[in-house]
C-alpha positions in Angstrom: -142.2 -23.8 -35.9 -145.5 -22.5 -34.6 -147.9 -24.3 -32.2 -150.1 -25.6 -35.1 -147.1 -27.1 -36.9 -145.9 -28.6 -33.6 -149.3 -30.3 -33.1 -149.3 -31.6 -36.6 -145.9 -33.3 -36.3 -146.9 -34.6 -32.8 -150.0 -36.2 -34.4 -147.8 -37.7 -37.1 -145.5 -39.2 -34.4 -148.5 -40.6 -32.5 -149.7 -42.1 -35.8 -146.3 -43.8 -36.3 -146.5 -45.2 -32.8 -150.0 -46.5 -33.3 -149.2 -48.0 -36.7 -146.5 -50.2 -35.3 -148.4 -51.0 -32.2 -151.0 -52.9 -34.4 -148.3 -55.5 -35.3 -148.6 -57.4 -32.1 -147.5 -60.9 -33.4 -144.5 -59.4 -35.2 -143.6 -57.5 -32.0 -143.7 -60.6 -29.9 -141.6 -62.5 -32.5 -139.1 -59.6 -32.4 -138.9 -59.7 -28.6 -138.2 -63.5 -28.8 -135.6 -63.1 -31.6 -133.8 -60.3 -29.9 -133.7 -62.2 -26.6 -132.3 -65.4 -28.2 -129.7 -63.5 -30.2 -128.8 -61.6 -27.1 -128.1 -64.9 -25.2 -126.0 -66.2 -28.1 -124.0 -63.0 -28.3 -123.5 -62.8 -24.5 -121.9 -66.2 -24.4 -119.8 -65.4 -27.4 -118.7 -62.1 -25.8 -117.9 -63.9 -22.5 -115.7 -66.4 -24.3 -114.0 -63.6 -26.2 -113.4 -61.5 -23.1 -112.0 -64.6 -21.3 -109.3 -64.6 -23.9 -109.0 -60.8 -24.2 -109.8 -59.3 -20.8 -110.7 -55.6 -21.0 -111.1 -55.7 -24.8 -112.0 -52.2 -25.9 -111.7 -50.9 -22.3 -114.7 -53.0 -21.2 -114.8 -55.6 -18.4 -117.1 -58.6 -18.8 -120.1 -57.0 -17.2 -119.8 -54.0 -19.5 -119.5 -56.2 -22.5 -122.7 -58.0 -21.4 -124.4 -54.7 -20.9 -123.3 -53.6 -24.4 -124.9 -56.8 -25.9 -128.3 -56.2 -24.3 -128.3 -52.5 -25.1 -127.6 -53.4 -28.7 -130.6 -55.8 -28.7 -132.7 -53.1 -27.1 -131.8 -50.6 -29.8 -131.7 -52.9 -32.8 -135.2 -52.2 -33.9 -135.5 -48.9 -32.1 -132.9 -47.3 -34.3 -133.6 -49.5 -37.4 -130.0 -50.6 -37.4 -130.7 -52.9 -40.3 -133.2 -50.6 -42.0 -136.9 -51.1 -42.1 -138.0 -47.7 -40.7 -139.4 -44.7 -42.4 -137.0 -45.0 -45.3 -138.7 -48.2 -46.5 -142.0 -46.5 -47.0 -140.4 -43.4 -48.4 -138.5 -45.4 -51.0 -141.8 -47.1 -52.0 -143.6 -43.8 -52.4 -140.8 -42.4 -54.5 -140.7 -45.5 -56.7 -144.5 -45.5 -57.3 -144.8 -41.7 -57.7 -147.0 -41.3 -54.6 -144.3 -38.9 -53.2 -146.1 -36.2 -55.3 -148.9 -36.4 -52.8 -146.5 -35.8 -49.9 -145.0 -32.8 -51.6 -148.4 -31.2 -51.9 -149.0 -31.5 -48.1 -148.9 -28.3 -46.1 -146.0 -29.7 -44.1 -142.2 -30.0 -44.4 -141.3 -33.3 -46.1 -138.3 -34.0 -43.9 -140.0 -33.1 -40.6 -143.1 -35.2 -41.6 -141.0 -38.3 -42.1 -138.8 -37.6 -39.0 -141.9 -37.3 -36.8 -143.3 -40.6 -38.1 -140.0 -42.3 -37.5 -139.7 -41.0 -34.0 -143.1 -42.5 -33.2 -142.0 -45.8 -34.7 -138.7 -45.7 -32.7 -140.6 -45.0 -29.4 -142.9 -48.0 -29.9 -140.0 -50.3 -30.9 -138.1 -49.2 -27.7 -141.1 -49.8 -25.5 -142.7 -52.8 -27.3 -139.6 -54.7 -28.5 -136.5 -53.3 -26.8 -137.3 -53.1 -23.0 -138.1 -56.8 -22.5 -134.8 -58.2 -23.8 -132.9 -55.6 -21.8 -134.7 -56.5 -18.6 -134.1 -60.2 -19.3 -130.4 -59.5 -19.6 -130.4 -57.5 -16.4 -132.1 -60.3 -14.5 -130.1 -63.3 -15.8 -126.7 -61.8 -16.5 -124.3 -59.5 -14.6 -124.6 -56.1 -16.1 -122.8 -52.8 -15.4 -125.8 -50.5 -14.8 -125.6 -47.2 -12.9 -127.5 -46.7 -9.7 -127.6 -42.9 -9.9 -130.3 -41.2 -11.9 -127.9 -38.8 -13.7 -126.3 -41.3 -16.1 -129.8 -42.6 -16.9 -131.0 -39.1 -17.8 -127.9 -38.5 -20.0 -128.6 -41.9 -21.6 -132.1 -40.8 -22.5 -130.7 -37.8 -24.3 -128.3 -39.9 -26.2 -131.1 -42.2 -27.3 -133.1 -39.2 -28.7 -130.0 -37.9 -30.6 -129.2 -41.4 -31.8 -132.7 -41.8 -33.2 -132.3 -38.5 -35.1 -128.9 -39.5 -36.5 -130.3 -42.9 -37.5 -133.2 -41.2 -39.3 -131.0 -38.7 -41.1 -128.8 -41.5 -42.5 -131.8 -43.5 -43.7 -133.5 -40.4 -45.1 -130.5 -39.6 -47.2 -130.3 -43.2 -48.5 -134.0 -43.1 -49.3 -133.7 -39.9 -51.3 -131.2 -41.7 -53.6 -134.2 -43.6 -55.1 -135.1 -40.4 -56.9 -132.1 -41.2 -59.2 -131.7 -44.9 -58.8 -135.5 -45.6 -59.2 -135.2 -48.8 -57.0 -134.3 -49.2 -53.4 -133.1 -52.8 -53.2 -129.4 -52.1 -53.5 -129.7 -49.1 -51.1 -131.5 -51.3 -48.5 -128.7 -53.9 -48.7 -126.1 -51.1 -48.2 -128.0 -49.8 -45.2 -128.1 -53.2 -43.7 -124.4 -53.9 -44.0 -123.2 -50.5 -42.9 -125.7 -50.3 -40.1 -124.8 -53.6 -38.6 -121.1 -53.2 -38.9 -120.4 -49.5 -38.4 -122.9 -49.0 -35.5 -121.0 -51.6 -33.4 -123.9 -54.1 -33.4 -121.6 -57.0 -34.0 -118.6 -55.8 -31.9 -118.1 -52.6 -29.9 -116.3 -50.0 -32.0 -113.9 -49.5 -29.0 -112.5 -52.9 -29.8 -111.3 -52.0 -33.3 -107.6 -51.2 -33.2 -105.4 -48.5 -34.7 -106.4 -46.0 -37.4 -109.3 -48.1 -38.6 -110.8 -48.0 -35.1 -110.4 -44.2 -35.0 -112.1 -43.9 -38.3 -115.2 -46.0 -37.5 -115.6 -44.2 -34.1 -115.7 -40.9 -36.0 -118.4 -42.0 -38.4 -122.1 -41.1 -37.7 -123.0 -44.7 -37.0 -121.0 -44.5 -33.8 -123.7 -42.2 -32.5 -126.3 -45.0 -32.5 -125.1 -47.7 -30.1 -121.5 -46.8 -29.1 -122.3 -43.4 -27.7 -125.4 -44.4 -25.7 -123.5 -47.4 -24.3 -120.5 -45.5 -23.2 -122.6 -42.8 -21.6 -124.7 -45.3 -19.7 -121.6 -47.1 -18.4 -119.7 -44.0 -17.6 -117.0 -44.6 -20.3 -117.3 -41.2 -21.9 -118.3 -37.6 -21.0 -122.1 -37.1 -21.7 -121.4 -33.6 -23.0 -118.8 -34.9 -25.4 -121.3 -37.6 -26.6 -124.1 -35.0 -27.0 -121.8 -32.8 -29.1 -120.7 -35.7 -31.3 -124.3 -36.8 -31.9 -125.7 -33.3 -32.4 -123.0 -32.4 -34.9 -123.7 -35.4 -37.0 -127.5 -34.9 -36.7 -127.2 -31.3 -38.0 -124.7 -32.3 -40.8 -126.8 -35.2 -42.0 -130.2 -33.4 -41.7 -128.7 -30.4 -43.6 -127.4 -32.8 -46.3 -130.9 -34.3 -46.5 -132.3 -30.8 -47.1 -129.9 -30.2 -49.9 -130.6 -33.6 -51.6 -134.3 -33.1 -51.0 -134.2 -29.8 -52.7 -132.4 -31.3 -55.7 -134.8 -34.3 -55.8 -137.8 -32.0 -55.7 -136.5 -30.1 -58.7 -136.1 -33.4 -60.4 -139.7 -34.3 -59.8 -140.8 -31.0 -61.3 -138.6 -31.5 -64.3 -140.1 -35.0 -64.8 -143.6 -33.5 -64.6 -144.4 -35.4 -61.3 
């Protein structure tokens, strides 16, 4: 990628950030909603951890930290969907994707850049306040050294790429399905459950637990949480996330190529 291309995708990312920054009322409502749900989940977790101490290897403070981190990352990583894939699905359905294909830019990188801008705004605008609220009013297991925080930032970046790659693949399916409603529902269910949004993946027992922790959704909340709380090696987490990012982005390239040929065959 040359300097000119880098500036282009940076401009796209800035555009994504600014676009979501205009929805101030929706952002405020999201902050309130995430905070309320965080409080509900915290007390649910505390009751559960009273009955099952050290469930998933976490103590109560770690469980509380996990809750507020999930609320912080819920919109940032579009756990339930609603990121770039929604617009991409609409453009495929209406045929406007043809305009995107004529741009002098890589389709996948264009949408990735825009989604990174969206994710950054959602983190700053919607995620930070609930997390700080949790840190003020509940006991949380937060590191005092800068190194875990630096590693945590890296996991967030990788988590955002993995999240985009999953949703990009799902969006491309609309080239064949011609409608994204069912895909969006699937994204919502898999995102909430397999990311560990409802319950830490470490709490799932046996073979099932091993399977869900090996899936790409584990890169979104479980890995950042474990790195922040010192429950896993940062290098191991980076490797896990990076491998899934490369695999999913490569799969997206393959499907994108097939979809592009389909547009040409259809005369789009």
